[in-house]
C-alpha positions as CSV (number, residue, x, y, z in Angstrom):
1,M,-38.3,-41.2,148.9
2,G,-36.4,-40.8,152.2
3,S,-32.7,-40.6,151.2
4,G,-30.3,-38.1,152.6
5,M,-29.3,-37.3,156.2
6,W,-30.5,-34.5,158.5
7,R,-27.6,-32.2,159.4
8,A,-27.8,-29.6,162.3
9,E,-26.0,-27.0,160.2
10,D,-28.6,-27.3,157.4
11,W,-31.4,-26.7,159.9
12,K,-29.6,-23.8,161.5
13,R,-29.3,-22.0,158.1
14,Y,-32.9,-22.8,157.2
15,S,-34.3,-21.7,160.5
16,S,-32.4,-18.5,160.5
17,A,-33.7,-17.7,157.0
18,K,-37.2,-19.0,157.2
19,I,-38.4,-19.5,160.8
20,D,-36.7,-17.5,163.6
21,G,-38.7,-14.5,164.8
22,R,-41.4,-14.9,162.2
23,S,-45.2,-15.3,162.7
24,V,-47.1,-18.2,161.4
25,G,-48.3,-16.1,158.5
26,E,-44.7,-15.2,157.6
27,I,-43.6,-18.8,157.9
28,Y,-46.4,-20.3,155.9
29,T,-47.0,-18.0,153.0
30,A,-48.9,-20.3,150.6
31,R,-52.4,-19.0,149.7
32,R,-53.6,-22.1,147.9
33,I,-52.8,-25.8,147.8
34,D,-49.7,-26.8,145.9
35,P,-50.7,-29.4,143.3
36,K,-47.8,-31.7,144.3
37,Y,-49.3,-32.0,147.8
38,D,-52.9,-32.5,146.6
39,P,-54.1,-36.1,147.3
40,R,-56.1,-36.1,144.1
41,N,-52.8,-35.9,142.2
42,I,-51.0,-38.5,144.2
43,K,-51.2,-42.1,143.1
44,V,-48.8,-43.4,145.7
45,R,-46.3,-42.1,148.2
46,E,-43.3,-44.3,149.1
47,S,-41.0,-44.9,152.0
48,R,-38.1,-46.9,150.7
49,D,-34.8,-48.2,152.0
50,S,-31.7,-46.4,150.7
51,A,-28.0,-46.3,151.1
52,D,-28.4,-43.7,153.8
53,H,-31.2,-45.6,155.5
54,P,-30.9,-49.3,154.7
55,V,-33.6,-50.1,157.3
56,S,-36.3,-47.4,157.0
57,T,-39.2,-46.5,159.3
58,P,-42.0,-44.3,158.0
59,I,-43.4,-41.7,160.4
60,I,-46.4,-39.7,159.5
61,I,-47.2,-36.5,161.4
62,G,-50.7,-35.0,160.6
63,L,-51.3,-31.4,161.7
64,D,-54.7,-29.8,162.2
65,V,-54.3,-26.6,160.2
66,T,-57.7,-25.1,161.0
67,G,-58.1,-21.6,162.4
68,S,-58.2,-22.5,166.0
69,M,-54.7,-24.1,165.8
70,S,-52.7,-21.0,164.8
71,R,-50.6,-20.7,168.0
72,I,-49.8,-24.4,168.0
73,L,-48.7,-24.4,164.4
74,T,-46.3,-21.6,165.0
75,V,-44.6,-23.7,167.7
76,T,-44.6,-26.7,165.4
77,A,-42.7,-24.7,162.8
78,Q,-40.2,-23.3,165.2
79,K,-39.5,-26.7,166.8
80,L,-39.3,-28.8,163.7
81,G,-35.5,-29.0,164.1
82,E,-35.8,-30.0,167.7
83,L,-38.2,-32.8,166.8
84,V,-36.0,-34.2,164.0
85,K,-32.8,-33.8,166.1
86,D,-34.4,-35.7,169.0
87,I,-35.6,-38.5,166.7
88,L,-32.1,-38.9,165.3
89,M,-30.1,-38.4,168.5
90,R,-32.3,-40.6,170.7
91,N,-32.7,-43.1,167.9
92,P,-36.1,-44.5,168.9
93,V,-36.5,-46.1,165.5
94,E,-34.2,-47.1,162.7
95,G,-34.0,-44.9,159.6
96,P,-36.7,-42.4,160.3
97,Q,-38.4,-41.1,157.2
98,I,-40.9,-38.3,158.0
99,M,-44.1,-37.2,156.1
100,F,-46.1,-34.2,157.2
101,Q,-49.8,-33.9,156.4
102,A,-52.0,-30.8,156.8
103,I,-55.6,-31.7,157.9
104,G,-58.7,-29.6,157.7
105,D,-62.4,-30.3,157.4
106,S,-63.6,-32.2,154.3
107,T,-67.1,-31.0,154.7
108,C,-66.2,-27.3,154.1
109,D,-62.5,-26.6,153.4
110,S,-61.0,-26.2,150.0
111,A,-57.9,-28.3,150.9
112,P,-58.9,-30.7,153.7
113,L,-55.7,-32.8,153.2
114,Q,-52.2,-32.0,151.9
115,V,-49.4,-34.6,151.9
116,T,-45.6,-34.2,151.6
117,Q,-43.1,-36.8,150.5
118,F,-41.2,-38.9,153.0
119,E,-37.9,-37.2,153.8
120,S,-34.9,-37.7,156.1
121,D,-33.1,-34.4,155.5
122,I,-33.7,-30.7,155.3
123,R,-36.2,-31.2,152.5
124,I,-38.9,-32.0,155.0
125,A,-38.6,-28.5,156.4
126,N,-39.0,-27.0,153.0
127,Q,-42.0,-29.1,152.3
128,L,-43.7,-28.4,155.6
129,T,-43.5,-24.7,155.1
130,E,-44.9,-25.0,151.6
131,L,-48.2,-26.4,152.9
132,W,-51.2,-24.1,152.9
133,F,-52.5,-23.3,156.3
134,E,-56.1,-22.7,155.2
135,R,-57.3,-21.8,158.7
136,G,-60.7,-23.1,157.8
137,G,-62.9,-25.7,159.6
138,G,-66.5,-25.6,160.5
139,G,-68.8,-25.5,163.5
140,N,-69.5,-29.2,163.4
141,R,-67.4,-30.1,166.4
142,F,-64.9,-32.2,164.5
143,E,-62.1,-32.0,162.0
144,S,-61.3,-34.7,159.4
145,Y,-58.4,-36.5,161.1
146,P,-59.4,-39.9,159.5
147,L,-58.3,-38.5,156.1
148,A,-54.8,-39.2,157.3
149,W,-55.7,-42.8,158.0
150,Y,-57.4,-43.3,154.7
151,F,-54.3,-42.0,152.8
152,A,-51.9,-44.2,154.8
153,A,-54.1,-47.3,154.3
154,N,-54.6,-46.8,150.6
155,K,-51.9,-44.5,149.1
156,I,-48.6,-45.4,150.8
157,Q,-46.1,-48.2,150.1
158,T,-43.3,-48.9,152.5
159,D,-40.3,-51.2,152.5
160,A,-40.7,-51.4,156.3
161,W,-44.0,-53.4,155.8
162,E,-43.3,-55.0,152.4
163,K,-39.8,-56.4,153.2
164,R,-40.0,-56.8,157.0
165,G,-43.6,-56.8,158.1
166,K,-42.7,-53.8,160.3
167,K,-45.3,-51.1,161.0
168,G,-44.9,-47.4,160.5
169,V,-46.1,-44.8,163.0
170,I,-48.9,-42.2,162.5
171,F,-49.5,-39.2,164.7
172,T,-52.4,-37.0,164.2
173,M,-52.9,-34.0,166.4
174,G,-55.6,-31.4,166.9
175,D,-58.0,-29.6,169.2
176,D,-61.3,-31.2,168.0
177,C,-63.2,-34.5,167.8
178,Y,-63.5,-36.8,164.9
179,P,-66.3,-37.6,162.4
180,K,-68.2,-40.9,162.7
181,K,-67.5,-41.6,159.1
182,L,-66.0,-40.4,155.8
183,N,-68.8,-39.9,153.3
184,A,-68.3,-41.5,149.9
185,Y,-68.6,-38.0,148.3
186,E,-65.9,-36.6,150.6
187,I,-63.6,-39.5,149.6
188,E,-64.1,-38.7,145.9
189,A,-63.7,-35.0,146.4
190,V,-60.5,-35.3,148.4
191,F,-58.8,-38.4,146.8
192,G,-60.6,-38.8,143.5
193,D,-61.5,-42.4,144.6
194,H,-64.9,-43.8,143.8
195,V,-66.2,-45.9,146.7
196,S,-69.6,-47.6,146.9
197,E,-70.4,-46.6,150.4
198,D,-69.4,-44.3,153.3
199,V,-66.4,-45.5,155.4
200,N,-67.0,-45.9,159.1
201,T,-64.2,-44.3,161.2
202,E,-63.8,-47.3,163.5
203,A,-63.5,-49.6,160.4
204,L,-61.0,-47.3,158.9
205,L,-58.9,-47.3,162.1
206,A,-59.0,-51.1,162.1
207,Q,-57.7,-51.1,158.5
208,V,-54.9,-48.7,159.0
209,T,-53.6,-50.3,162.3
210,R,-52.7,-53.4,160.3
211,K,-49.7,-51.6,159.0
212,Y,-49.2,-48.6,161.4
213,E,-49.0,-47.8,165.0
214,V,-51.6,-45.0,165.3
215,F,-51.8,-42.3,167.8
216,H,-53.9,-39.1,168.2
217,L,-52.6,-36.2,170.3
218,M,-55.5,-34.4,171.9
219,L,-54.3,-30.8,172.2
220,M,-56.0,-29.2,175.2
221,Q,-54.8,-25.6,174.6
222,G,-56.2,-25.1,171.1
223,G,-59.0,-22.6,170.4
224,S,-61.5,-25.5,170.0
225,A,-60.2,-27.5,172.9
226,G,-63.7,-27.6,174.4
227,N,-64.7,-29.9,171.5
228,V,-61.9,-32.4,171.9
229,N,-64.1,-34.9,173.7
230,P,-61.4,-37.1,175.2
231,D,-64.0,-39.7,176.3
232,A,-65.0,-40.2,172.6
233,W,-61.4,-40.4,171.4
234,R,-60.6,-43.0,174.1
235,R,-63.6,-45.1,173.2
236,L,-62.3,-45.1,169.7
237,M,-58.5,-45.5,170.3
238,G,-58.0,-46.6,173.9
239,E,-54.6,-45.7,175.3
240,R,-53.5,-44.4,171.9
241,A,-55.6,-41.2,172.4
242,I,-52.9,-39.1,174.1
243,R,-53.8,-36.0,176.2
244,V,-51.4,-33.1,175.6
245,E,-51.6,-30.3,178.1
246,D,-48.5,-28.4,176.9
247,Y,-48.0,-28.1,173.2
248,N,-44.5,-26.7,173.7
249,A,-43.5,-30.3,174.5
250,L,-44.9,-31.8,171.3
251,P,-41.4,-32.8,170.0
252,Q,-40.5,-34.6,173.2
253,I,-43.9,-36.3,173.4
254,I,-43.7,-37.6,169.9
255,V,-40.2,-38.9,170.4
256,S,-41.3,-40.5,173.7
257,L,-44.2,-42.3,172.0
258,L,-41.8,-43.6,169.3
259,E,-39.6,-45.0,172.1
260,S,-42.6,-46.6,173.7
261,V,-43.6,-48.3,170.5
262,A,-40.0,-49.6,170.3
263,G,-40.5,-51.2,173.7
264,K,-38.8,-48.9,176.1
265,D,-40.2,-48.7,179.6
266,T,-42.6,-45.8,180.1
267,E,-41.1,-44.6,183.4
268,E,-37.6,-44.8,182.0
269,I,-38.7,-42.6,179.1
270,I,-40.3,-40.1,181.4
271,Q,-37.3,-39.9,183.7
272,S,-35.0,-39.2,180.7
273,W,-36.5,-35.7,180.4
274,D,-36.0,-32.7,182.8
275,G,-38.2,-30.1,184.4
276,D,-41.5,-29.0,182.7
277,T,-40.8,-31.3,179.8
278,Q,-40.7,-34.3,182.1
279,L,-44.1,-33.3,183.5
280,A,-45.6,-32.8,180.1
281,V,-44.3,-36.2,178.9
282,R,-45.6,-37.9,182.1
283,T,-49.1,-36.4,181.5
284,A,-49.1,-37.6,177.9
285,L,-47.8,-41.1,178.6
286,C,-49.5,-41.8,181.9
287,G,-52.3,-43.9,180.3
288,L,-50.0,-46.2,178.4
289,A,-50.2,-49.8,179.4
290,P,-47.1,-51.5,180.9
291,K,-45.0,-53.4,178.3
292,R,-45.0,-57.1,177.8
293,D,-42.2,-58.8,175.9
294,G,-41.0,-55.4,174.5
295,F,-44.3,-54.4,173.0
296,L,-47.3,-52.4,174.0
297,R,-50.1,-54.6,175.2
298,K,-53.3,-54.8,173.2
299,L,-55.2,-51.4,173.2
300,V,-57.3,-50.9,176.3
301,K,-60.8,-49.6,175.5
302,F,-62.1,-47.2,178.1
């Protein structure tokens, strides 16, 4: 998947019909998981080169869709066009192909993970708004963000990696902490995979980072922001745990991180934005290590 080109006029028509002036409940009308986005029904998702994108780059954006995230999810829907436009106009990576994932809590939610196709045109907007915002979650002080890593490590094939040895990029985002492990029974329930033992979160992160640059955006304005636990995230991910104080700047922060992965100087990225956006990007990127030979240095453990 991933053929086609994003056109501003397509987004304008779609946004006018589906997004503008609507609440999150009016935008996301699904009341159950669509079988085509259920990981149990997905053997593999593919990001492939095409005539439109002869050199493709897979980008995965995992959204926490639990109840505490409703305000932020509305902004995400309204700013999807801005995010895609900035990715294409600023060209931080070649041939961007975007997948959205909806993430919940695998210990209590009915649909703790939903997964779109990889797309490069208006189809990604359609698929995003077909996801079920279950608004679940539990009182366990975490959501199941590592489900996104498990899917990427085990259920995705990309030409970027197979042909060029080039990593994709994963962004998860939410207002909670992470579980220490995925239990074997959770993995079977969510993916239909039979594993012999629980999967440690640190080991899973090590596995997925072989093929992906992995970031987590800690959203400090969500309803469960008191549970984010930045120190724990930084112990797990180092500088790739990104503190976000203004979720309105999420599109610009994601684009800026893509530029950083591509080797652009951090201060140059920050200075490319104006006003409050520049401040939000600076706050998010301030912990990134300086570049060496065009790449981020090895992750720093705090």
